[in-house]
Every structure is written in structure tokens, then in C-alpha cells.
C-alpha angles and dihedrals in degrees: 000000000000091000090053091050092048090056089057095059113106113256089224130037112247096256091052091045090054091051091047091050091053090049090048089054091049093051092045090055090053089056089065124066137306088046094023095186091159096183090066090073088076099058089039089060092045093052094051093045092048089050091054097047110113095002124138119224095273096050091043089052092054093046089048093049093052092047096044099044094044091046095050091039089061098035101049098032085122087079089074093057096102108358098052130231100315099078091038092052093043093053094044092049094045095046091040091051092050088048090052093051092051094046089061086075089056091054089049091052089055089051100043107032097063090050094045097042106021099164125101093262090052093051100041099034118013096044094049092046090053094045092050091047092051088051088057089045090054091051092050091048093049090043096052107036141094111019093353095315132250111257094184101121102053109147093224090061090062090069099069090118098037133092088246093070096090089065087073088068088064106034106010129240093296091052091051091053090049094056093045091054092041092057093048093046089050093051090050091055092045088057094044093050095036087233092162086084089072105048095196088070089062094062095091098050090042089052091048092053089053092050092047096051106030106040111123124220117276106253125249127184125259111241101176128260142294121209103229127182117199120190128204105194099182089214129157096283100139121114092247099032117128110237143173123220110290092004091131096051089043091058093046091047092050093053090045095053096083088061094063109116094024122118104255131170098184133012115207126198122184132252110290091022093139127064094222145349108307091202088063099036117065095189092055092046092052091052092051090050090050091051093051090048093051094044093044094224138083118270121232102204137158138220143147106274133187126218129164091356092303129108127227138185096233138190113199134189102224118196137193088258086078105256149042129257097171115072138167122195119204107265098208113037111197113256112236087012107059099010139006117234114210089007098182092056097047093040089060088054100044111006095166094055097039089047090064091067102073099156125070113207118208119220112253125243101187119101118272093239141086130193116235110188091320097320116114112224117197117215141203124175117218112297091013085087089080095055113090094205093063093049095043092048092053094049093046089053090059103265110174094186135018127228120194115191117194142165114216098169093113090058102047111155095020136102093251096099093046092050090048089049092052089053089051091051091051089051091054092053094042094050100034089233136125112249127210106199108188124184131186092231105012174212093174125173143176108221127197122228090262092056098256116140110243097186138339147190121224123236123277097017133102120237149121136245120211119184143151094245119207116246120209137188131196130068119260122228086244091062095038099043104016099086093046092047090051092053090047090054092047096050096031091054092050091047092050091050092052089047089051091051091051095046092045090053091045094049091046092053092049091048093051 
């Protein structure tokens, strides 16, 4: 009994655990761009897990709060670029609080699993599996609630520049995160049990390391090329930018002009590339028609549009016939950026900030795909790139290439664009598709299906990219199985935790 109790003591005193949690968050932030030191994600996970071992719910909540608030405080500091510290602090505290609540389950797993499954297999395999599954469950929870969630800090997305990225083509971003945490949790138990003294016990983690670092990309099928031009106009597209009428399309048009006379299959402009709704502004519509006629290709543009007394963030395929019949509306408008949920409540708290958001965007329902002369082009508008459902729907609808349109003007000089580019690169690898990621102000890139950058435009400069972009067909295992695997991990982890609680109570009753 004394040995069982000893196992339940925290590995670190609470003051040291809080410091370790803060250090963990700092290291985890460095794993993401701009630093992109991907290997630091592993010691970051180790520090937060060690801080939770042996903790009761209250201590785990404190450790989780420090980890979550510090992590999001670093990671989303770009939100303070124009609006000041209030939105940044609010987002960091909310996301950090949700992270802390979910991490209590991890602390409970470390308390219950060794008592429920005390053998070597339980400690070296079952416990790490449950801990890793609960990590994925926490990411799903934070990424889906409230108001649609904010899946910005998924650990798998930190690996865009690492040799682990190809794993996403087999098991998705969530699956990669599971294996990363599983390896770390196994190594922690190896150290705690001094399992290195029996080399056979190291076979599973050794095999996992081989899988992590040497898995090739899931193959997709070559389907030719499409000559795509993507234009970064560097116009006044920020929320507080001073602008004259038609100044945005003027900037886009000027940057497009060098492409006239080139062979182009599709011209792509970024999110916010039009000053107003072309379906309501005949002058703007005529200018778009002229551009498509001169370039000899349809124009994929984006603007705020109004239909049936509702507003949408809309991408449209404009043709030389003078209009667009293929539309895609942004699926996940950003709360407190593109609409205000529970407006009356939040307006009472911060009327000056809430008053800045006058337009309420409606979530889109049309498919994230357009057809360009028989080639299916998958779409994601700005932050929709981080939502699995948008990407999966496009691939399942037959997308042979992905186009991500974004407007980063409100985050100039921050890490936001680099983080978003990393997510775009992970989507290329996960889906086995080329990605055209085009921003209003940069940085823009065309990315090959293996994640290699084909060409790019620097920040804060106008320019155009023109490339024969690889087309691919076939659905990767990551797209096909990834969502189901993620759900299995979420509910399997919770079920295993409940089972551990029941077995631990039963064993305790029998021992007493």
C-alpha cells in the first residue's frame, strides 16, 4: 500500500510544476513559426506531463492554466497588433482555461491508470496510449468549442518543417500529434521505471521512433498540371487602412498586368481582393470582366457579399461572360472578428471594441470547391485552413489542387502569416495536393504535394506567381482515415479513463 501511495505523489512540488509548465509553453511556442524549431515540441510535452503526474484536480488546473495561458499568449500575440491587449488577453485566457480543464483528465489518468493496470504493460503501453489519446481529445475540445472552436495550437501543426510531416498523409494531423505524445509519455515511464535496464522493454518506443522519422508520403496519382497565376497586390486591405474607392482592385490589377499575354489557366486573387460586392457594383463587375478577358482565364476573387439580407465572406469564379455562378462562402467566420456571438452580452462588457464589428458574416453552406475547365479546385478562405472538415470535404469532392485565399493585412509584422503558411504546408502533405496560398500582403507561396515551396512572394510587396502546378488525384489515408481515427482517440481515451477509475476503485476495495 505504501508503494501505491508513493506512486501518487507528484514528481514536482507545485511551485516547480508551475515553472515547468511555463517553460513548456515557451518551448512549444518556439516549435511553431517564426522560430519553427520543431524538435522542441517533444521536451515541451515532457515538461507539461511531468508537471501533471501525481497532481490532484486543483493542482492540475493551476498547472494547466499556466501552460495554456502562456502558450496562447505567445502563439496568438498577433491579435494585439491593431486592437490592443484586450482581445489578445481574452483569447489567451479563454483558450488557456479550456486547456487547463481538459488537462485535469491527463492528471487523473496518471493517478488511476497505474492503480487499475499496475503491470509493466500497463505502465509502458496502456498509460502512454491513454495520455496521448487524451491530448488529442483536448485539442479537439479546444478546437471545436465554444463558437466553433479555435484549433490553432494543435501539436501536429508544429511539424511542418520536420521529417515527421509525411505521417499526416497516413493518419492526419491528429494522428501525428497522438504518436508524438505517445513517444514522450513512453519515455517518461521508461525513466520512472528504469526500464532501460531491460532492453526488450525498449522495443516499442524504438519502433515508434522508426515509424515517426522514416514513414514515406502516402502516394497520390499524377494528373497533369494547371498553369495558375496568383497575385499579391499589397493594397490597403487592413481593417484600419485608409483607402480610396477601388484602391484595392487597383493594386490587384496593377500587380496582375505583367501577366497579360502569358498562358494562364486560372488567375487567383486573395481574400479581400475586391473593394466591395461585385454583384452589387456594376463598375467593379465590368473591371473584373475586363481582367478575365485580357488574361484569358477565369478569376478566383473574394469579397464580402450580401444575399437574402445576410452577409458572407465569398470566393467567386468570375468569367469573361461577366459574372460568377460558382461561389464558396467561408465555412467558419471568425468570432469577434467577422461576427459577434451573443452581441448584447459582449457589447455590455466592451462596447468600443464590439462596436468596431458592424457586419455579421453568416457561415457558408456551399461546397469548398470550384470547377475550372474540368479540374476541381478545393478552397479554404483564411483561417478555414485549420478546420479539418473544410479540407476533407474539398478532397472528397475530387479536388486536384488546393487554393487558400487569405488577408493578413491586419497582422503585418507578426508571426501570424508564417504560422498560417505552416498550416498550409501541412495540408499539402496531408492531402497529397499542391497548395496555392495567396495573401493580400504576403507572404504567399505555391507549395508542392510533398511540402516543398515551389515559389514565393515576400511580405509587403506586390507581385505575381505563375507556375505549372501539379495536379493530383486519389485520397490519402490521412484524409480517409484521419477524422475517424481522431474520433476513436477522443472517445477511446475517455472510455479508458472511466474504465481505469472503475478498476482502480474496485482494486482499492479488494485490497482494503
